[in-house]
N, C-alpha and C positions, 0 to 999 in steps of 0.2 A: 314777535319773537317766536311765535308758535311754528311758523314755517321753518325757522332755523332748527328748532328743537326736532321737528319731524324729519328733516333731512339728516341731521346728525344721528338720530335714532336709527333710521333706516340703514345708514352707512355702517355704523358700528355693529348693528345686528348682523348685516351681511358679512362683515369682516369676522364676526365671531363664529359664524356658522359654515363658512366656505374656507378655501385655502388648502392647507396640508393635512386636514383632519381625515381625508379619505385614505385608506391603505393603498400603497403603491406596489407592494410586493405580495403580501400575504392575502389570500382570498379564503373564502369558507372551504373550498375544495382542498386548498393547501393545508389548512388546519386539520381537516379530517384525514387527509392522506398521511400527515405526520403521526397520527395515532396508530397507523397500521404500517409498521416497518419490519415486517417479518419477525415479530416477537410474540411470545405467549400472551394471551389475553390478560393474564393476572400478573404480568411482570411489574406493573406499577404498584401493586398492593401486597404481593405475596413474597416475603423474604426468603422462602424456601427455594425459589427459582434459581438462586445463585448456587445452590448446592446440587442441582440436578444437571448432570452433564448432557451434552447433546448426543443424540443417538449415534451419529456418524463418527463420533470420537471413540466409540467402543467397538473396535475392529477385531477381526480374528488374528491368530498368530501370523506375523509377517513371514514371508518366504526367506529362506536362508540359503547359504551356498550348498548345504547338503540336501535341502528340500526346496528347490526353486520352482518346481513344476506347478503351473496353473493354466487354465485354458487361455487362448490367446484372445486379445481384444485389439483390433487394428485401430490406429489413431492417426488422423491427418493433422497437419500443422494448424490448419484453420479451426478444426474442432478444439485443439488445445488452446488456442486463442479464445475461442467462444466460452469454453468452460472456465478458463482462468479469469476472464473479465466478469463473469457472474459471481464467483466466490473464491477467487484465488488469492495469492499473496504477492507482494511486491518482490521480495527476494533481495539479493545483493544489490546495494546502491553504489557499487564500484563498477562503472561501465568497462573498466579495463579487464575485469575478470568476471564476466557474466555467467549465469546458469546455476547459481547456488541459491537455496532458500535460506532464510533467516531462522535459525532454530533457538535463538535466544529469547527467553520469556520476558515478560514485562517487569518493570521496576517502578518503585514509588518515587515520584519527582516532587515531593513537597506537598502538593495540593491535588495531585491526580496521579493515576497509574498510566504510564506511557511505555511504548515499546512494541506495540502490535503493528504488523504491516499488512493487515488484511485490507483488500481493496474495497470491500463493502463498508468498512469503517471509514476509510478515507473519503469515500464518495459522499459521506454525510457532512464533511467539513465545509464545502462550498455552501450548502444549505444553512449551516449554523451561522456562517459569516453574513450570508444574504439576509437573514433575519435581523441583523444589526442595522440594516438599512432603515427598517421600520423604526428601530429605536433612535436612530439619528434624526428622523423626522419628528419624533415625539416632542421635541422642545418647541415646536410650532403649533402643537395642539391647543385648542381652546380649553381653558381651565374654568371649572364651575366651583365657585366657593359659596357655601351656604351655611348659616348658623341660626339657631333659635335658642334664646337664653331667657331664663326667668330669675328674678331676684326679689327679695323682701329686705327692707332695712328698718330697723327700730332703733332710732338714735336719740340718746338722752339730750335734754336741753342743757347747753353748756355756755351760752353766751347771751348778752343782752339782746342782740339782734334776733336770736332764735326765740327768746322769751316773747318778744313782740310778735314774731311770725306765728308762734304756736300758743297764742293767747287762749287760755282755757284748756290746754293739753299738757300732760306731763312728759310726753316725748314726741319726736317727729317720726311718723311712720310713712313708709313709701313702699309701694309695689311697683315693679318695673318689669318690662319684657321687651325683647327686641328680636325682630326677624330680619335678617340681612342675607341677600344673595347677590352674587356678582358673576359676570362672565368676563374673563380676562383672556384676550387674544394676543399672543406674542406674534409680532409681525416679522416677515422675512427681512425687512430693512433694519431690524434691531430694536425697533420701538415696540410699544404695547398700546392696545386700545381696549377700553373696558367700559362696562355698563354695570352700575351698582344700584340696587333698589333696596332701601333701608326703611323699616317701619318701627320706630321706637314707640313704646307705650309706657305711660306713668300715671299712677294714682296715689295721691298723698292726702294727709289730714290737714295740711296747711291750706290757707286761703289762696286760691288761684283762679285766674280768669277762665281758664279751660281745665276742668278736672272731672273726670279723667281726660287725658290728652293723648291723641295720636298725631305724630308729626312725620308723615312719610316724606322721603326724599328720593329723587331719581337723578343720579350723577353720571355724566359722560366724561371719560378720562382719556387723555392721549399723552404719551411721553415718547420722545425720540432722541437717541444719542446723535450728536452732531459731528463728533470726530472719532473717538475710539468706539469700535463696534458699529459703525454706520455703514449701511449698504448691504445688498443682497449677496454679493460675492464673498465678503468676509464672514458673514453669518452662515455661509455654507462650509466654511472651514473651521469655525469655532466649535469646540466641543459643547459649549453651553450658551444659552441666550444671554445677552447683556442684562436682562432682567429690568426691574424697576426700583427706583429709590423711594417711591411712594406706596407701592403695593407689594406685599410679601407673597411670592409664589415660587414654586420650584422651577428651575431654569434648565433642567436636563444635566447633561455631563457624563452619563454612564458610558457612552461610546463617543467616538470621534465624530467630526463633522460629516455632513452628507456627502461631500465630494471625496473625502478621504475614506469614508466607509465603503463607497463604491469602488474606490481604488483597492481596498482591502479585499473586496469580493473578487475583483479581477486577479489579484495576486493569489488568492486561495484557489481559484480556478486553474491558473497557470501551474500552481504547485500540484494540484491533482493531475493535470496533464503530464507534468514531469514524472510523476509516479507511475502513470500508465505507460509512458515511454519506457521506463525502467522495467516494468513488468513484462512488456512485450519482448524486450531484448533478452531478459532472463529465460522466458518461456521458449523462445526460439533457440537460444543457446542450449538449454537443457534438452530440447527435442533432438537437435543434431548431436549432442553428446551421447544420447541414448542410441542413435543410429551408429555412431562410431563405436560404441561399446559392443553393439551386436556384431559388427564386422570384426572387431578385435577378438571377440569370442570365436567367431567363424574361423579366423586365421589360426588361433591357438588350438582349436579343435582339429584343424587339418594337420597341423604339425604333430599333435599328439597321436593322431591316427597313423601317420606315416612313421613316426618314431616307434610306435608299437610294432609295425611290420618289420622294421629294422631289428628291433630287440628280439623278435622271434628268430631271425636268422642267426643273430649273434649267439643266442642261447643254444641253438642247434650246433653251431660250431664249437661252443665251449664243451657241450656234451661229447662231441667227437674228438676232443683233444686238440682242435686246431688253434685255439686261443687260450690264454691263461685266465684263471679266475679273476685276477685283478683287472684285466682288460674288460671282462664281463661286468665287473662293478663299475668301471668307467662308463660303459654304455648305459648301465642301469641308472647311474646318477644323472646322465643326460636325459634319460626318459623321465625321471622324476622331476627334473627341471621343467620339462614340457607340462607334466601334470600340475606342477605348482602354478605355472603361468596360466594354464586353463582355469584353474580354480580361482585365481585372481580375477580373470576375465569374467567369470560368472559373478563374482562379487561386485565388479565394476558395472555390470548390467543391472544388478539389483539396486546398487546405490544410485546409478543414473536414473532409473525408474523412480526411485524414492524421491529424488530431487524434483523430478518433473511433476510427480503427484502432489508434492508439497506446494509447488508454484501454481498448479491448477486448482488447488483447494479441494481435492478429492481425497478420500481416505487412503492412508498408506497401504492398506490392504483391503481388497474387495473381492478376492477370489479369482481375479484375472491378472495376466501380465500384459503390459502395454507393449505393443510392437509398432514402430513407426511405419506408416504405409506410403508416405510421400517419398519420392526420390530427390535427392539434392540436385542443384543445378551445377553443371560444369561449363556453362557458357561464360565466356570472358566478359567481365564487367569493367568497362573503361569509361568512368564518369568524367564530366568536365569540371576541372578544378575551380575555375572562376565562378561558375554557376553554383557549385557546391558551397563555396565560401559565402556567397550572397544569401543562399538559403539558410545556412547555419546562423548567420548573424541576424536573420529576420525571424527565424522560426524556432530556435532553441528555447524551450520554456524557461530555462535557467536565465537566459539573457532578457527575457520578457520580465522576469521577476526583478532583475537588477535595474532595468529601465523604469519600472513602476516605483521602485524604491527611490530612484533619483527624482522622479516626478513628485513623490510624497515629500521629499526634502525641499523641493522648490515651494510647494504649497505651505509647508510648515514655516519656511522663512518669511513668506508673506504674512502668515498668521502672527508670527512673533513681532514683526515690524509694526503691526497695527497696535501693539501694546505700548509703543513709544509715544502715542498720541494721548493728549489729556482726555479725561472722561467728562465731556461737556454735554449736557442734556437740556432739552427744552421740554417743558410740561405745560399742559392746559387741562383745565377741568371746568365743567359747566354743570350746575346743580339746580334742580327745580325742587322747591319746598312746598309743603302743604301742612295744614293744621286742622284738627277737629276733635270733638269729643267722642265721636264714633267713626268707624271706617266707612259706612255707608248710611243711607237714609234720605228721606225726602227734603229734610231741611238743609239748604245749602250752606248755612253758617256752621253747622255741626258736622257735616260730611267731610272727612279728611281726604278721601280719594278725589272728590269733586273739587276740593280746594287745590289739590296737586295738579289735576288736569287743567284748571283754569290758567296755569302758568303766570300768576300774578307775582309770585315771589321767587325770584331768580338770583343766583349768585355765580360768579365765575372767578377763575384764578389762572394766571399765566406767569411763567417765570423760567429762569435758567439756573442750572445747578452745575457747579464745577468741582471735580475731584481729581487732583493731580499730585503724585508723589514728587517730591523735590529730589532730583538726582537720577531717578529712573535706573537705579542699580539692578534691580531684578530684571527689568525689561531688557536693558542693554546686555546683561548676562545671557538671557534666553536667546537673543539675536545672535550673539557671538557663538554660542553652541549650535544654533541652527545653521550658521554659515559653515562652521567646521564640519558638521554632519553632512552638509551639501557637498563639500569638497571631498570628503571621505567616500561618499556614495558614488561620486563621479569617477574617482580613481578605481573603486571596486568594479564599476561597469567596464572600464577600459581594460582592466586586468582580466575580467571574465571573458571579454571578447578575445583577447589574446589566448587565453586558456582553451576557449572553444575552438579557435583556429588550429591550435597546437594539437588537440585531440583529433580533430578532423584530418590533419596531416598524418597522424599515426594510423588511423583507420584506412585512409587512402593508400598508405604504403602497405598496410597489412593485406588489403585486397589484392594488390599486384604480387606481393611476395608469396602468399599462400597459393595463388593460382600457378605461379611458376614452380612452387614446391610440388604441386600435384603431378605436373608433367615429369619432373625429375624423379620422383618416387615411383611413378608408373613405369618409366624406363628402367629404373632399378629393379622393380618387381619382376618385370619381364626378363631381364638379364639373369636374375637369380633363378627364375623358373627354368630358363634354358640350361643353366649350369646344373641345377638339380636333376632335370630330366636326363641330361647326358650322363651324369654319374649313376643314376638309377638304371638307365638302359644298359650301360656297360656291366654293371653288377648283375643285372637280370639275365644278360646274354652269356654270362660267365667269362667275359673278358677280363674282369678283375674280381679277386676275392675280397670279401668284406672283412679284411683284416684290420689291425689296429689303426694303421695310418689312413686307409681308405675309409674305414667307419668313422673316424673322427672327422675327416674331410666332408663326408656325406652329412654327418650330424651338423656341422658348422653351416654347410650349404642350406640344409633344411631350416635351421634357425634364422639364417639371413633372409630366406624367402618368407617365412612366417612374419618376422618383424617388418619386412617391406610391405606386406599386405596391411598389417595393423597401422603402420605409419602413413600409408597412402590414404586409407579411409579417415584416419585421424585428421589429416590436412584437408580432406574433402569437407569434413564437418567444420573445421576451422575456417575454411574459405566461405562456406555459406554463413557461418556466424559472423565473419568479417563483413559480409555484405549488409547483414542486419545491423552490425555496429556502425557502418558507414552511414546508413540511413538514420540511425540513432544520433550520430554526431551532426548530421544536417538538420535534425529536428523534424524529419519527414517519415519517421517509422510508422506513424499512424496511417499516413497516406499510402505508404508502401504496403501495409497489411490491410488496407481498406477498412479502417476503423474510425469512427467519429464519436465525439462526446456530445450527448444531447442533454437537455434540461428534463428533469423529472425521471420517474422510473420507466424502464422499458416494459411495454405490454407483455404480459406473460405469454401470450400466444406467439409473439414474435420470437421470444427467447427459446421457447421449446422447438419451434419449427427450425430455427437456425441450427441448434445442436443436433436434432434428428436428421436434418439434411446433410450435415457433415458426417454423421455416422454412416448414413447410407453411402455417401461418397467414399468413405474409407473402405467399406466392404466391397464396393465396385472396384476400387483401385487394387485391393488385394486379389480379387478374382482375376483381374487382367494381368497383374504381375505374375501370379502363379501359373497362368495359362501360357506365359512365355518366359519360362524360367532361364536363369543364367546358366550357361553350359560349363561343365567341368572341362571338357576337351572337345570342342567342335570338330566333327568330321574324323574323329579317331576312334579306333576300337579300344576297349578297356584294356586289352592285353598289351597293346602297343604304346600305351601312354602312362605317364606317372599319375597316380590317383590323387591329384591335387587340383584345386580349382583354377580354371582359366577365365579371368574376368574380362569384361568388355573393354576395348581400348577407347571408345568414344563416349561412354557414359558411366555414371555411378549407379548401379542397379539398386532398386528399392529392396528392403529386407524381405518382403513377401516373395520376391522373385527367386530366392534361393531356398525357400522353405521345402519345396518338393524335390530339390536337386542338390541337397547338402551332400557332404562327403559321406560315403557309405561307411557304416560302422566297421570296426576291425573284426576280421573273422575269428572264430573261436580257435584256441590252441589245440594242438594235437593231444589226444589223451595221454600220451606218454609224458607230457611235460605238465600236466595238471597236478595241482597239489592244494590241499587246504592248509594254508599257512596261518598260524595264529597271529593276530594283529597285536602289536604292542601297545595300542591305544587303550585308555581306560574305558569302562562301560559307560553308557549314557546315563546321566543323573540330572534331576532338576534342581539340585542344590550345589552351590559352589564348594570346592574343596579348600579348606583353610589350613594353614600351618599353625601348630600350637607353639608359642614362643617358649623358649628354654630359659631356665634360670641357673646361673652358676656354671654353665657350659661354654660361655663365650660364643664364638662363631663355629665351633666344631660340631660336626654331625657324626662323629664316630662312636658316641656312646649309645647304649641301648635305648635310653629315653628318646634320644634324638631320632634314632631309626624308627621308633614306634610312632613318633609324631609325624613322619613323613607320609604323604599319601601313597596308596597302593596304585601304581600306574599300570593297570591292565595285565599284571603278571598272573593273577589268579582267575581272571575272567576273560579268557581269549575269545575273540570274535571271529567266527569263520568268514571267509571272503565269498561274496556272492559271485555267481557265474555272470560273464558278460552277456549282453543282449546280442543274439546272432543276427537279428534283422529288426527293422522298425525305424522310426524316425530318429534324426540325429540333431545336432547342434541347435538350429533354429526352428525345428519342429517342436511341438509341445513338450518333448522330453529333453531336458537339459543334460541329464546324466547319461553320457554315452562313452565316458572314459573307460577303457577296458581295465578290469580289476584282477582277472585271473592271470597270473604270471608263471614263468617257469619255476620248477621246484627249487626250494631253498632261497627264493628271493621274496622277502617281505613286501607287502604293499605299501605300508606307511611306516615312517620312522618316528618314534616317540622319544621322550627323554626319561630316564630312570635316575633315581637318587644315588648318590655315592654311598657305598657300604660303610 
């Protein structure tokens, strides 16, 4: 029997020490890197860290419409991607309306705070789920059970037998101790293998053949399910190990089975990829929206400058009595419309920049204003529809999530069907016994360990155990639910595929439509320019007087031309955004932008070099574009042409190309028309004006208390108008504020509201 004992011991020992005990995901370097996640060193112990805001959140006063000026920082689209992927936000999760950040703060969701869309927070989710892979393997780890107990018993004599046994004693006294240790190895097949070493000790005042006595035992145990829970495949799906009916030990169950946990990791990675796709789409849309906003400002400033020239002529005619004062007011109102449109355009530039900054994860104010350096493409994009559909069905992360959910439902049904089988188990144990009055020693008769090693006293047990519920109500219910979930997941997958193709069709149509719109709007802009130029030439040559009808027609032509410029560049931005949206709809936007998702953190040197390289590229692009500026009127002298921009027919110029060649500022008014007109606007204050509610007066403001409660709106503190700048940069140069402010006598600059008397 000794060779059987030796073979069994070696087998069970190897089973207890090898297998799934070695970590398959986490290594020592992973554990160390997890401690350094760009957090303060004392974040784990210092509660005050939560009350110390990050330095980059404490920014200077942001730019406003009245004070938009800051030094220029040129930005390429690639740099905006690089910066956004380092510390940006996801933004809008509606691909039909990209380009907007999410400004909603977090909320409490019962057990956690949720609502952040920071890419650095989402990048940790795959790592969190991947750590569960180790937890799912933990149910196969070898379990060490060890115990050491001491006891003393002083039992009074209460029976005739005890009187005979304790002859001459008043009580039965016993001292006992036991040291027991076991190694239990859960097997991948669902069974367990165990080795138990037990050394009981007893000393009593009763007469005994061996006293004190040591009775060591060495037991080999094996138990295996035969139906329910049998096999490697099913135990890779079960959340917990089948366990043992003879040995009590923890069987896991904190996470799902190993196959399902790996599936969850793939799902989390696909979810992170989906968020990256959304971020790239939002950043690119915000970038081109900022480009369109600059050209909208360019157009509005051009119209304002020309309207100012017309207003000077109208004012001169009104002074000479050629037109009535109400006609002058009509022209003045049109001029104020151009001023209002320009101010709105400045606000759109600042808001577009704010959205891009939020998506890139940079402070909303850092002392610079972002200017797009890349020029949009006007090349016709004519994709292959059949190929695009195949790419969308294969690469959209959302469809990957739906397919993996269907796979999970299939595995879950297999797991639930296994519960319909009876729990039939086989068990076997082999025990070697020994006895002695001491644990060691030269006397073979008293040495307990030598008695155990002699293998003269053996015992074994073999049997079957059955545990089966009658009816299987719970198991049948679980199988029914699993089948319904499988059918539901299948229908969701097919619906998601149809939805993905539908969205792809929308983006496919948008690419074609916006490209056609650019051509139409470009022809419209050129036609309006020719009309405007003809009217301006006739007026300048004296063929027509700038009377009421001619002036209104000229102002309408000017307004049409300005709107045409703004609309054309708006659709240029929409066309480039539509191309990005089409790549998003195919699931290839990361390939389109040359971006990949890697495991682990990016080396710091690579990240810095990428951003620095893109900044150098942006500066080079700006120098090249400014060296070849877009011309206002190629081949024409300034005296013979309308001072309005003539844009290229073949390309969409980058913003830096117009910085050195923007519309020149309006000339100063003659001294005879200058006047310091008091502004009706209130003086600046850093406190809001509040209205005091009235009591007993109803809604009337005619009483003295009501008039006293109304705010003073600039009547007592007039603000003089500053003189216009006679030369210097305009629109897209570092100075935003190029609107002429000095106007003819008697014409106020701004219109404010005043309370009723």
